[in-house]
C-alpha positions in Angstrom: 15.8 1.0 19.8 18.1 0.5 16.9 16.9 -0.9 13.6 18.6 -3.4 11.3 19.4 -1.9 7.9 17.9 -4.9 6.1 14.4 -5.1 4.9 11.9 -7.4 6.5 11.3 -10.4 4.2 7.8 -11.0 5.6 6.7 -7.4 5.2 7.8 -7.3 1.6 6.1 -10.6 1.0 2.8 -9.4 2.4 3.1 -6.1 0.6 3.6 -8.1 -2.6 0.5 -10.2 -1.9 -1.6 -7.1 -1.1 -0.5 -5.4 -4.4 -1.5 -8.4 -6.4 -4.9 -8.6 -4.5 -5.6 -4.9 -5.1 -5.2 -5.5 -8.8 -7.4 -8.6 -9.0 -10.0 -7.2 -6.6 -10.7 -4.3 -9.1 -11.4 -6.7 -12.0 -15.1 -7.4 -12.0 -14.9 -10.9 -13.5 -11.9 -12.0 -11.5 -11.9 -15.5 -10.2 -9.1 -14.9 -7.6 -11.1 -12.1 -6.0 -13.6 -14.7 -4.9 -11.0 -16.0 -2.5 -9.4 -12.7 -1.2 -9.8 -11.2 2.3 -12.8 -9.0 1.7 -15.0 -12.1 1.0 -14.4 -13.5 4.5 -13.7 -10.5 6.7 -15.1 -7.0 7.3 -11.8 -5.6 6.2 -9.8 -5.9 3.0 -6.4 -5.3 1.5 -6.6 -1.6 2.2 -6.2 -2.1 5.9 -3.3 -4.5 5.3 -1.6 -2.1 2.9 -1.8 1.0 5.2 -0.7 -1.0 8.2 2.3 -2.4 6.3 3.0 1.1 5.0 3.3 2.3 8.6 5.5 -0.6 9.6 7.8 -0.2 6.6 8.0 3.6 7.0 9.1 3.2 10.7 11.7 0.7 9.7 13.1 2.9 7.0 13.1 6.0 9.1 14.8 4.4 12.1 17.4 2.6 10.0 18.3 5.9 8.1 18.4 7.9 11.4 20.7 5.3 13.0 23.0 5.0 10.0 23.2 8.7 9.2 21.1 11.3 11.1 17.6 12.3 12.1 17.8 15.3 9.6 18.7 12.9 6.8 15.7 10.7 7.6 13.4 13.7 7.7 14.7 14.9 4.3 14.2 11.4 2.9 10.5 11.3 3.9 9.9 14.8 2.6 11.2 13.6 -0.8 9.1 10.5 -0.4 6.0 12.6 0.0 6.8 14.4 -3.2 7.5 11.0 -5.0 4.0 9.8 -3.9 2.4 13.0 -5.0 4.0 12.6 -8.5 2.8 8.9 -8.5 -0.7 10.2 -7.7 -0.6 12.6 -10.7 0.6 9.8 -13.0 -2.1 7.4 -11.7 -4.8 10.1 -12.1 -3.6 10.7 -15.6 -3.8 7.0 -16.4 -7.4 6.9 -15.0 -8.4 9.8 -17.2 -6.9 8.2 -20.3 -8.7 5.0 -19.3 -12.0 6.9 -19.1 -11.3 8.4 -22.6 -10.8 4.9 -24.0 -14.0 3.6 -22.4 -15.9 6.4 -24.1 -14.1 6.0 -27.4 -14.7 2.2 -27.5 -18.3 2.8 -26.2 -17.9 0.4 -23.3 -20.7 0.7 -20.8 -18.8 0.6 -17.5 -20.0 1.8 -14.1 -16.3 2.8 -13.5 -16.5 5.5 -16.2 -17.8 8.3 -13.9 -15.1 7.5 -11.3 -12.3 8.1 -13.9 -13.4 11.7 -13.9 -13.3 11.8 -17.7 -16.9 13.1 -18.1 -16.1 16.0 -15.7 -12.9 16.6 -17.7 -14.9 17.1 -20.9 -17.2 19.5 -19.2 -14.6 21.6 -17.3 -11.1 20.6 -18.5 -9.0 23.3 -16.8 -10.9 23.4 -13.5 -10.9 19.6 -13.3 -7.1 19.4 -13.8 -6.6 22.1 -11.2 -8.9 20.1 -8.8 -6.9 16.9 -9.4 -3.6 18.7 -8.6 -5.1 20.0 -5.4 -6.7 16.6 -4.4 -10.2 18.1 -4.8 -10.9 15.4 -7.3 -9.3 12.0 -7.1 -9.9 9.8 -10.1 -10.6 6.1 -9.7 -7.9 4.0 -7.9 -5.7 7.1 -7.3 -7.5 8.1 -4.1 -5.3 6.2 -1.7 -2.1 8.1 -2.8 -3.0 11.6 -1.4 -3.4 10.0 2.0 -0.1 8.2 1.7 1.6 11.5 0.7 0.3 13.1 3.9 1.4 10.1 6.0 5.0 10.4 4.6 5.1 14.0 5.8 3.9 12.9 9.2 6.6 10.1 9.6 9.3 12.3 11.1 6.9 13.2 13.9 5.1 9.9 14.3 8.1 7.6 14.5 10.1 9.4 17.2 6.9 9.9 19.2 6.0 6.2 18.9 9.6 5.3 20.1 9.7 7.6 23.1 6.1 7.9 24.2 4.1 5.0 22.7 1.1 5.5 25.1 0.8 9.2 23.9 1.1 8.1 20.3 -1.6 5.4 20.4 -4.1 7.5 22.5 -3.5 10.6 20.4 -4.1 8.5 17.2 -7.3 7.2 18.8 -8.6 10.7 19.6 -7.9 11.8 16.0 -9.8 8.7 14.7 -12.8 9.5 16.9 -12.9 13.0 15.5 -12.2 11.9 12.0 -15.6 12.7 10.5 -15.8 16.4 11.5 -12.1 16.8 10.8 -12.7 15.7 7.2 -14.1 19.2 6.6 -10.5 20.5 6.8 -9.5 18.5 3.8 -8.7 20.3 0.5 -12.0 19.5 -1.3 -15.1 21.5 -0.6 -16.9 18.1 -0.1 -15.3 15.4 2.0 -16.8 12.6 -0.2 -14.0 13.3 -2.7 -11.6 11.4 -0.4 -12.4 7.7 -0.5 -10.0 7.3 2.4 -10.4 9.9 5.2 -6.7 10.3 6.4 -7.8 11.4 9.8 -9.4 8.0 10.3 -6.9 5.8 8.5 -3.9 7.3 10.3 -4.9 5.0 13.1 -4.1 2.0 10.9 -0.8 3.7 9.8 0.2 4.5 13.4 -0.6 0.9 14.5 1.9 -0.2 11.9 4.5 2.3 13.2 4.1 1.1 16.8 4.3 -2.5 15.7 7.7 -1.8 14.3 9.2 0.4 17.0 7.5 -1.3 20.0 7.5 -5.0 18.9 5.9 -7.8 20.9 8.6 -9.6 22.8 9.4 -13.3 22.4 8.5 -13.8 26.0 4.9 -12.6 25.4 4.6 -14.7 22.3 5.6 -17.8 24.3 3.2 -17.0 27.2 -0.3 -18.1 28.0 -1.8 -14.7 27.2 -0.7 -14.9 23.6 -2.3 -18.3 23.3 -5.6 -17.0 24.7 -5.5 -14.1 22.3 -4.9 -16.5 19.4 -8.0 -18.5 20.3 -10.0 -15.3 20.6 -8.7 -14.1 17.2 -9.5 -17.4 15.5 -13.0 -17.3 17.0 -13.6 -13.7 15.8 -12.2 -14.4 12.4 -14.5 -17.5 12.0 -17.5 -15.5 13.2 -16.9 -12.7 10.7 -16.3 -15.2 7.9 -19.7 -16.9 8.7 -21.4 -13.5 8.8 -19.9 -12.5 5.4 -20.6 -15.8 3.7 -24.1 -16.6 5.1 -25.7 -13.5 6.7 -24.6 -10.5 4.8 -27.1 -9.7 2.0 -25.6 -6.5 0.6 -22.2 -4.8 0.8 -21.7 -2.5 3.8 -22.0 1.3 3.1 -19.0 3.1 1.7 -18.7 5.5 4.6 -17.6 2.5 6.8 -14.5 2.1 4.7 -14.0 5.8 4.1 -13.9 6.5 7.9 -12.4 3.2 9.0 -15.4 1.8 11.0 -14.8 0.0 14.3 -16.0 -3.3 12.8 -13.3 -3.1 10.2 -10.6 -2.4 12.8 -11.7 -5.4 15.0 -11.9 -7.7 11.9 -8.4 -6.6 10.8 -7.0 -7.0 14.4 -8.2 -10.6 14.5 -6.6 -11.4 11.2 -3.4 -9.5 12.0 -2.8 -11.3 15.2 -3.2 -14.7 13.6 -0.7 -13.7 10.9 1.6 -12.3 13.5 1.6 -15.7 15.2 2.4 -17.4 11.9 5.3 -14.9 11.4 6.6 -15.7 14.9 6.5 -19.4 14.1 8.6 -18.9 11.0 6.0 -20.1 8.6 5.7 -16.9 6.6 9.5 -16.6 6.2 9.7 -20.1 4.8 6.9 -19.3 2.3 8.4 -16.0 1.3 11.7 -17.6 0.5 9.9 -20.0 -1.8 8.1 -17.2 -3.6 10.7 -14.5 -4.3 8.7 -13.0 -7.1 6.0 -11.9 -4.7 8.7 -10.4 -2.4 10.1 -8.4 -5.4 6.6 -7.0 -6.1 6.5 -5.8 -2.4 9.9 -4.2 -2.7 8.8 -2.3 -5.8 5.6 -1.1 -4.2 4.9 2.3 -5.8 5.5 1.4 -9.4 3.5 -1.9 -9.0 0.6 0.0 -7.4 0.5 2.4 -10.4 0.8 -0.5 -12.9 -1.8 -2.5 -11.0 -4.3 0.3 -11.1 -3.8 0.7 -14.9 -3.9 -3.0 -15.7 -7.0 -3.7 -13.6 -8.9 -0.9 -15.3 -7.9 -2.3 -18.7 -8.8 -5.9 -17.9 -12.0 -4.9 -16.1 -13.1 -2.9 -19.2 -12.2 -5.8 -21.5 -14.2 -8.3 -19.5 -17.2 -5.9 -19.5 -16.9 -5.5 -23.2 -17.1 -9.3 -23.5 -20.1 -9.4 -21.2 -18.3 -10.9 -18.3 -19.4 -8.6 -15.5 -19.8 -11.5 -13.1 -18.8 -15.1 -13.2 -22.3 -16.6 -13.1 -22.7 -20.2 -14.2 -20.9 -20.1 -17.6 -17.6 -21.9 -17.8 -16.5 -19.4 -20.5 -16.9 -16.6 -17.9 -14.7 -18.4 -15.4 -12.1 -19.1 -18.1 -12.1 -15.4 -19.1 -11.8 -14.4 -15.4 -8.9 -16.7 -14.9 -7.1 -15.4 -18.0 -7.5 -11.8 -16.7 -6.2 -12.8 -13.3 -3.2 -14.6 -14.9 -2.4 -11.5 -17.1 -2.7 -9.1 -14.1 -0.5 -11.2 -11.8 2.0 -12.2 -14.5 2.4 -8.6 -15.6 3.1 -7.3 -12.1 5.5 -10.1 -11.4 7.4 -9.3 -14.6 7.3 -5.6 -14.0 8.6 -5.9 -10.4 11.6 -8.1 -11.6 12.3 -5.7 -14.5 12.2 -2.6 -12.3 14.4 -4.2 -9.6 17.0 -5.2 -12.2 16.8 -1.7 -13.7 17.4 -0.1 -10.3 20.3 -2.5 -9.6 21.9 -1.7 -12.9 21.6 2.1 -12.2 23.2 1.7 -8.8 26.1 -0.3 -10.3 26.7 2.4 -13.0 26.7 5.1 -10.3 29.2 3.1 -8.2 31.3 2.6 -11.3 31.3 6.3 -12.1 32.3 7.2 -8.6 35.1 4.7 -8.7 36.4 6.0 -12.0 36.4 9.6 -10.6 38.4 8.4 -7.6 40.9 6.5 -9.7 41.5 9.6 -11.9 42.4 11.8 -8.9 46.1 12.6 -8.7 47.9 10.9 -5.8 49.5 13.5 -3.5 53.3 13.2 -3.1 54.5 13.9 0.4 57.6 16.0 1.1 59.3 13.2 3.0 59.1 11.0 -0.1 60.8 13.7 -2.2 63.7 14.0 0.3 64.2 10.3 0.4 64.7 10.3 -3.3 
């Protein structure tokens, strides 16, 4: 199928929301994090982010392949993988600097070991080498190595999903089933260094790819089966919300998220279908047009992710230094949490707008320079014109 060259407003809107949620979810005293997805479902913003990444990657690849060529699309995603790797190095550096500040200011934060700063002090050169090779992935930078690998896989995954969708989905399921033993093939000598096992999470990415290149038809959406699925999805979502709010006594173990447990997939699937129905009804598009700032955050995803990681670490450390590790019953703690949320959200909204304007200005300058070069070229005089004179 051919793909329109324009971006999806709804996808950019959801990516913007997810980036804002990722920032506030990593602030210990956040008020907004009390109302985000992980409080009511057995999945969180990570599933949404990876799914949307697959969807957006498929849209970009097919659009570029249609407009130019398959080789141009492949080269673009090879460059994209390199861009994500550089973003990972920058994020890891920011986390190391954050760890240094935590120690310098003597802030007792449980996040300190995850910044890898103590390991850097003990073995500076080996730690930097391990970070470069993904053997150590400091706090909040661990999702980017997985994304870098996914960008490399896009030139294979998208054509396969277009031509043989059944092979693509069942192949992805087989890799997911074998994800735990396959993790031993990852660069680190211990798989625990990867907070996101890419062999497991590729299933979520491939689902996003398939959703883009093999979309659900309008006829299916209008049929009885879709209505039955909607009722089932709502029932599942309410059941999971009840379990999270009233039955769960402690957080699920980390390996369930690391290896994308079945429960997380089912929970995400229920939420995703409900949202898909809202998109089909046009509700999300109307909301996105009223909140263009969030759409801009989604369009500037990589820079907003890096900035969100840095600002969440700073705000989390500041709240811990103030003794606001959890909201409790004190109004001052709630106020401090709201202020931290406002700073995080406001900063990302401002940064996204600034970065978008900066990119637009750079594009305009480049077009102006090309136009000036064309205008300075000598106009050829044809022989017939000389004879006429």
